[in-house]
C-alpha positions as CSV (number, residue, x, y, z in Angstrom):
1,M,93.5,131.7,112.7
2,N,90.8,129.5,111.3
3,Y,92.8,129.1,108.0
4,I,95.8,127.8,110.0
5,I,93.6,125.2,111.8
6,N,92.0,124.1,108.5
7,T,95.4,123.8,106.8
8,A,96.8,121.8,109.7
9,K,93.8,119.5,109.6
10,E,94.3,118.9,105.8
11,Y,98.0,118.3,106.3
12,I,97.3,115.7,109.0
13,K,94.7,114.0,106.9
14,D,97.1,113.8,103.9
15,T,99.9,112.5,106.1
16,M,97.6,109.8,107.6
17,T,96.6,108.8,104.0
18,I,100.2,108.5,103.0
19,I,101.0,106.4,106.2
20,K,98.0,104.1,105.4
21,V,99.2,103.6,101.9
22,K,102.7,102.8,103.0
23,L,101.4,100.3,105.6
24,K,99.3,98.6,103.0
25,I,102.2,98.3,100.6
26,I,104.4,96.9,103.3
27,G,101.6,94.5,104.2
28,V,101.4,93.3,100.6
29,Y,105.2,92.9,100.5
30,L,105.4,90.9,103.8
31,G,102.3,88.9,102.8
32,S,103.9,87.9,99.5
33,V,107.1,86.9,101.2
34,F,105.2,84.7,103.6
35,L,103.2,83.2,100.7
36,L,106.4,82.5,98.8
37,L,107.8,80.6,101.7
38,S,104.6,78.6,102.3
39,C,103.8,77.4,98.8
40,S,107.2,76.5,97.2
41,N,105.6,73.4,95.5
42,N,102.9,75.0,93.3
43,K,104.7,76.7,90.4
44,D,101.8,78.6,88.9
45,L,100.9,80.1,92.3
46,K,104.5,80.9,93.0
47,N,104.8,82.8,89.7
48,I,101.7,84.9,90.5
49,I,103.0,85.7,94.0
50,L,106.4,86.6,92.6
51,I,104.8,89.1,90.3
52,T,102.9,90.6,93.2
53,H,106.0,90.6,95.3
54,N,108.1,92.4,92.6
55,Y,105.4,95.0,92.1
56,A,105.1,95.6,95.9
57,T,108.9,95.9,96.1
58,K,108.9,98.5,93.3
59,L,106.1,100.5,95.0
60,K,107.8,100.2,98.4
61,I,111.1,101.5,97.1
62,R,109.4,104.4,95.2
63,I,107.3,105.5,98.2
64,L,109.7,104.9,101.1
């Protein structure tokens, strides 16, 4: 019985970690979209944000 409880606790902990990672990636994705919209004048900054946005998109697609 103790083994089942410990296994369930580990599973819940792993699931929560996965959810936290997904939320962080979605946050980076949405943040990069917002930054792209807000700084359309500065080209260097826009390129950096585009790279971040593309990376977050790839991660989001791979994980979700």
